[in-house]
C-alpha positions, 0 to 999 in steps of 0.5 A: 330805307331813306328817312325822307321817303317817309314824307310821302306816306305822312302827307297822304295820311295827314291829308286823309285825316284832314278830309275825314275831320272835315266830313265829321265837322260838316255832319256835326254842324248839320245836327247829325251824330257821325258815330261811324266816322268817329270810330273810323277816325279813332281806329285809323289814328290808332292803327297808323300811330301805333305802327309808325311809332313802334315799327319805325326808327326814330328818324323815320317816325319823325319824317312821317310826322313832318309829312303828316303835319304838312299833309294836314296843312296842304289839305286844309288850304286846298279845301279852303281855297276850293270852297272860297272859289266855289262860293265866289261864283 
């Protein structure tokens, strides 16, 4: 399989992790303790990272990591732009 094809799953995982982190942060700032979200986040990181780094080749894991970083960045920027546009109205 072409290593560049691992970018898309990496982007999707990175975006999902970014959204999950945002949900956890919102609940913590409201004074709630999101135990289930924290357990879910740790479990998803463990499942994804262990499978990626033990089952993929070195180049596949590298491209997946690049995609995950890009997904976190893209999701963070998108959420920030949406929030700023929503508050401006």
